[in-house]
C-alpha positions in Angstrom: 0.0 0.0 0.0 1.4 3.5 -0.8 2.4 5.5 2.2 0.1 8.2 3.6 1.2 11.7 2.7 2.3 13.6 5.8 2.9 17.2 6.7 6.7 17.9 6.8 8.0 20.9 8.6 10.1 22.0 5.7 7.5 21.4 3.1 6.5 24.6 1.2 2.9 23.4 1.3 2.9 23.5 5.1 1.2 26.7 6.2 3.6 26.9 9.2 6.5 27.2 6.8 5.1 30.2 5.0 7.0 33.5 5.1 6.2 35.7 8.1 4.8 38.4 5.9 2.3 36.1 4.3 1.3 34.7 7.7 0.7 38.2 8.9 -1.3 39.0 5.8 -3.4 35.8 6.4 -4.1 36.7 10.0 -5.0 40.3 9.1 -7.4 39.2 6.4 -9.3 36.7 8.5 -9.3 39.2 11.3 -10.9 41.8 9.0 -13.5 39.2 7.9 -14.5 38.5 11.5 -14.5 42.2 12.3 -17.0 42.9 9.6 -19.3 40.2 10.9 -19.1 41.4 14.5 -19.3 45.0 13.4 -22.6 44.3 11.6 -24.1 43.0 14.8 -23.9 46.3 16.7 -23.8 48.8 13.9 -27.5 48.0 13.6 -28.3 49.2 17.1 -27.3 52.8 16.2 -30.1 53.0 13.6 -32.9 51.6 15.8 -34.5 55.1 16.4 -34.7 55.5 12.6 -36.2 52.0 12.1 -38.8 52.8 14.8 -39.8 56.0 13.0 -39.9 54.6 9.5 -41.6 51.3 10.2 -43.7 52.5 13.2 -42.6 49.7 15.5 -41.6 49.6 19.2 -38.0 49.5 20.3 -38.5 45.9 21.5 -39.5 44.8 18.0 -36.7 46.8 16.4 -34.2 45.0 18.7 -35.2 41.7 17.3 -32.9 42.4 14.3 -30.0 42.2 16.7 -31.4 39.1 18.5 -32.0 37.1 15.3 -28.6 38.0 14.0 -27.0 36.5 17.1 -29.2 33.5 16.9 -28.1 33.1 13.3 -24.5 33.2 14.3 -25.1 30.6 17.0 -26.8 28.3 14.5 -24.2 28.8 11.8 -21.4 28.0 14.2 -22.8 24.5 14.6 -24.0 23.8 11.1 -21.9 25.7 8.6 -18.6 26.3 10.3 -17.7 22.5 10.8 -17.9 22.0 7.0 -14.4 23.6 6.8 -13.0 20.3 8.0 -14.3 18.6 4.9 -14.2 21.4 2.3 -11.4 23.5 3.7 -11.2 27.0 5.2 -10.8 29.0 2.1 -13.8 27.7 0.0 -16.1 28.2 3.0 -14.8 31.7 3.7 -15.4 32.8 0.1 -18.9 31.2 -0.2 -20.1 32.3 3.2 -18.8 35.9 2.9 -20.5 36.1 -0.5 -23.8 34.9 1.0 -23.3 37.4 3.9 -22.9 40.3 1.5 -25.8 39.3 -0.7 -28.1 39.0 2.4 -27.0 42.5 3.4 -28.7 44.0 0.4 -32.3 43.3 1.5 -31.5 44.9 4.9 -30.3 48.0 3.2 -33.3 48.2 0.9 -35.9 46.9 3.2 -39.4 48.3 3.2 -40.5 46.4 6.4 -39.0 45.4 9.7 -39.9 41.7 8.9 -37.5 41.7 6.0 -34.7 43.1 8.2 -35.3 40.5 10.9 -35.4 37.6 8.5 -32.4 38.5 6.4 -30.3 39.4 9.4 -30.8 35.9 10.8 -29.4 34.3 7.6 -26.7 37.0 7.4 -25.5 36.0 10.9 -25.9 32.3 9.9 -23.4 32.5 7.1 -21.2 35.2 8.7 -20.6 33.0 11.7 -18.0 31.1 9.6 -15.6 34.0 9.9 -16.0 34.2 13.7 -15.8 30.5 14.3 -13.1 29.4 11.8 -10.7 32.3 11.6 -9.1 31.5 15.0 -8.6 28.0 13.6 -6.8 29.5 10.6 -4.5 31.3 13.0 -3.9 28.0 14.8 -3.1 26.4 11.4 -0.2 28.7 10.5 1.5 29.5 13.8 3.4 27.4 16.4 2.2 26.8 19.9 4.9 29.2 21.2 3.5 32.1 19.1 -0.2 31.3 19.2 -1.2 33.7 22.0 0.6 36.6 20.3 -1.0 35.7 16.9 -4.4 35.4 18.4 -3.9 38.7 20.2 -3.3 40.5 16.9 -6.1 38.6 15.3 -8.5 39.6 18.1 -7.8 43.4 17.7 -10.6 43.5 15.1 -13.2 40.9 16.2 -12.9 41.7 19.9 -13.4 45.4 19.1 -15.9 44.8 16.3 -18.9 45.1 18.5 -17.4 48.3 20.0 -16.7 49.8 16.5 -20.4 49.5 15.7 -21.7 52.2 18.0 -18.6 54.3 17.5 -19.1 54.4 13.7 -22.9 53.8 13.6 -23.7 56.8 15.8 -22.3 59.3 13.3 -23.5 57.3 10.3 -27.1 57.3 11.5 -27.0 60.9 12.6 -25.7 62.3 9.3 -26.6 59.6 6.7 -29.6 57.6 8.0 -30.0 54.1 9.3 -29.8 52.5 5.8 -26.2 53.5 5.5 -25.3 51.4 8.6 -25.9 48.5 6.1 -24.2 50.0 3.1 -21.0 50.7 5.2 -20.7 47.0 6.0 -21.3 46.0 2.4 -18.6 48.3 1.1 -16.0 47.1 3.7 -17.2 43.5 3.3 -16.6 43.7 -0.5 -13.0 44.7 0.1 -12.5 41.9 2.6 -14.1 39.4 0.1 -11.4 40.3 -2.4 -8.7 39.8 0.2 -10.1 36.4 1.3 -10.0 35.2 -2.3 -6.2 35.8 -2.3 -5.6 33.7 0.9 -4.4 30.2 0.5 -5.8 27.1 2.1 -4.4 26.5 5.6 -6.1 23.3 7.0 -3.6 20.5 7.0 -6.0 17.5 6.5 -7.5 19.2 3.4 -4.1 20.0 2.0 -3.0 16.4 2.6 -6.1 15.0 0.9 -5.4 17.2 -2.1 -1.8 15.8 -2.2 -3.2 12.3 -2.0 -5.6 13.0 -4.8 -2.9 14.5 -7.0 -0.6 11.4 -6.3 -3.4 9.1 -7.3 -4.0 11.1 -10.5 -0.3 11.1 -11.4 0.4 7.5 -10.6 -3.0 6.0 -11.6 -3.1 4.3 -8.2 -6.2 5.2 -6.2 -4.9 3.7 -3.0 -3.2 7.0 -1.9 -4.8 8.2 1.4 -4.1 10.3 4.5 -4.2 9.6 8.1 -7.2 11.9 8.5 -9.5 10.0 6.1 -10.2 6.9 8.3 -10.8 5.0 5.1 -14.0 6.9 4.4 -15.3 9.0 1.5 -16.3 12.7 1.4 -19.9 12.4 2.5 -19.3 10.1 5.5 -16.5 12.5 6.6 -18.9 15.5 6.2 -21.5 13.7 8.3 -18.9 13.1 11.0 -17.6 16.7 10.9 -21.2 18.1 11.2 -22.1 15.7 14.1 -18.8 16.2 16.0 -19.5 19.8 17.3 -22.9 18.8 18.6 -21.5 15.7 20.3 -18.6 17.7 21.9 -21.0 20.4 23.0 -23.2 17.9 24.8 -20.6 15.4 26.1 -17.3 17.2 26.7 -17.2 19.0 30.1 -14.6 21.4 28.8 -16.8 22.5 25.9 -19.9 22.7 28.1 -18.2 25.0 30.6 -16.6 27.3 28.1 -19.7 27.5 26.0 -21.6 28.6 29.1 -19.0 31.0 30.4 -18.1 32.7 27.1 -21.9 33.0 26.4 -22.3 34.9 29.7 -19.4 37.2 28.9 -20.8 37.9 25.4 -24.3 38.5 26.9 -22.9 41.1 29.2 -21.1 42.8 26.3 -24.2 43.0 24.2 -26.2 44.3 27.2 -23.7 47.3 27.2 -25.1 48.2 23.8 -28.5 48.6 25.4 -27.3 50.2 28.6 -24.8 52.8 27.2 -27.4 54.6 25.0 -29.7 54.8 28.0 -26.9 56.2 30.3 -25.4 58.7 27.8 -28.0 59.5 25.2 -31.3 59.2 27.1 -30.1 60.3 30.6 -27.5 62.8 29.5 -29.0 64.0 26.2 -26.0 63.2 24.1 -26.4 63.0 20.3 -26.1 59.5 18.7 -22.6 60.3 17.3 -21.2 61.6 20.5 -23.0 58.9 22.5 -21.2 56.2 20.5 -17.8 57.6 21.7 -18.7 56.4 25.2 -17.6 52.9 24.0 -14.0 54.1 23.7 -13.4 53.0 27.2 -14.2 49.4 26.3 -12.2 49.7 23.0 -9.1 51.0 24.8 -9.4 48.3 27.5 -9.5 45.6 24.8 -6.0 46.6 23.6 -4.4 46.3 27.0 -4.0 42.4 27.1 -2.7 42.5 23.5 0.0 45.1 24.4 0.7 43.2 27.7 1.1 39.8 25.9 4.8 39.4 26.9 3.9 39.9 30.6 0.9 37.6 30.3 3.1 35.0 28.6 5.5 35.2 31.6 2.5 34.5 34.0 1.6 31.5 31.9 5.2 30.2 31.8 5.4 30.3 35.6 3.3 27.1 35.7 4.8 23.7 35.9 5.9 22.3 32.5 4.8 19.0 31.1 7.8 16.6 31.3 6.7 14.9 28.1 6.7 18.1 25.9 8.7 20.6 27.9 5.8 23.1 27.5 3.3 24.3 30.1 0.0 22.5 30.0 -3.0 24.1 28.3 -4.6 24.8 31.7 -1.9 27.4 32.3 -3.8 29.8 29.9 -6.8 29.7 32.2 -4.9 31.8 34.8 -5.2 34.7 32.4 -8.9 34.0 32.0 -9.2 34.2 35.8 -7.6 37.6 35.8 -10.0 38.6 33.1 -13.0 37.4 35.2 -12.0 39.7 38.0 -11.6 42.7 35.6 -15.1 41.9 34.1 -16.7 42.1 37.4 -14.9 45.3 38.4 -15.8 47.0 35.2 -19.5 46.1 35.4 -19.9 47.1 39.1 -18.0 50.3 38.4 -20.3 51.2 35.6 -23.5 50.3 37.5 -22.5 52.5 40.4 -21.5 55.5 38.4 -23.8 55.6 35.3 -26.4 58.1 36.7 -26.3 61.7 35.4 -25.1 63.0 38.8 -21.7 61.5 38.2 -19.3 63.0 35.7 -19.5 61.2 32.4 -15.8 60.2 32.3 -16.2 58.0 35.3 -18.6 55.4 33.7 -16.6 55.6 30.5 -13.4 54.7 32.3 -15.3 51.7 33.8 -15.1 50.2 30.3 -11.3 50.0 30.5 -11.2 47.0 33.0 -14.3 45.5 31.4 -12.7 45.6 27.9 -9.5 44.2 29.2 -11.3 41.3 30.9 -13.3 40.7 27.8 -10.1 40.4 25.7 -8.4 38.2 28.2 -11.3 35.8 28.0 -11.6 36.0 24.3 -7.9 35.4 23.5 -6.9 32.9 26.2 -10.0 30.8 26.3 -9.6 30.3 22.5 -5.9 29.6 23.1 -6.7 27.0 25.7 -9.2 25.3 23.5 -6.9 25.3 20.5 -4.1 23.7 22.5 -6.4 21.2 24.2 -8.0 19.9 21.0 -5.5 19.4 18.2 -6.2 18.6 14.6 
């Protein structure tokens, strides 16, 4: 039987052997893709007053556009994102980003709130691929040693994407109207789509399957296979890859815990997009554009763990090393998540105690700094822990 093709460290087809500049380009591109998807989730909230006025609906009904978008992202992460393990990262990025952009058109041209609510669900469904799979792309191309740093740079966009929404959306809605909150995403997303089309495939099993297929074509011997195939064809493998996330979510204690915890962290983040307009626009009378600037505190806080990555790496490396590998165990990353948990609580309590109009506006804005830092610690190092715990 012919040998199974394997990934060699010096192979030019191995993504971890790519030049540093191309790795940086790849990380930047998938980060931009995830940023556009997360940006679209909260950019919508800035135009809610305009939606209420044009379609004569309550704020509760208008907010359903945000709710269905997040539900779509959750569903897509379980159904669409796992297909990358059979089809590859690149084809899925291109197809899903194209669908995401096409579904943005009805939202921009909508004549009813129903159209917006429905199309945003499917937009989130397909857009979730960028959020779910782009950290995996980063993991594909960097070593364990540099993963935290690479994920830190990748997260500058996605972690701040929800914050960019109100920052940009407030001025866009104030001067251009709510429909332009959709057009802005479509314009930026179109540029990202072109960049994604220029990114190479990074997923090792798919690359090895292509090599095996090419070997079979050249030699005329169809017995070439890879260690990831398990002797099965495309459709059985696709079925396994679609079933695996659901199984892990329901049976793996690690996945159950992190799904719950990160879900709570994200829930509090999106509650900020409801609470901040009340605290700064409704209570203090700020205009939508200026009101969006209140999120600068969270945005600045998010950058702190990224800038402090060398220090956080030292904290991680203080843990006992695994004698078998010489590296610290994956659980060492959780120590940074614990630091983030404290910062999250401090930021939320700080904001809750100081958000009333009687307190100077800078005080509740500064509360976003520890909260943003805690959010980034959770986002980066929980992903890092999961990536190191579950290999390819």
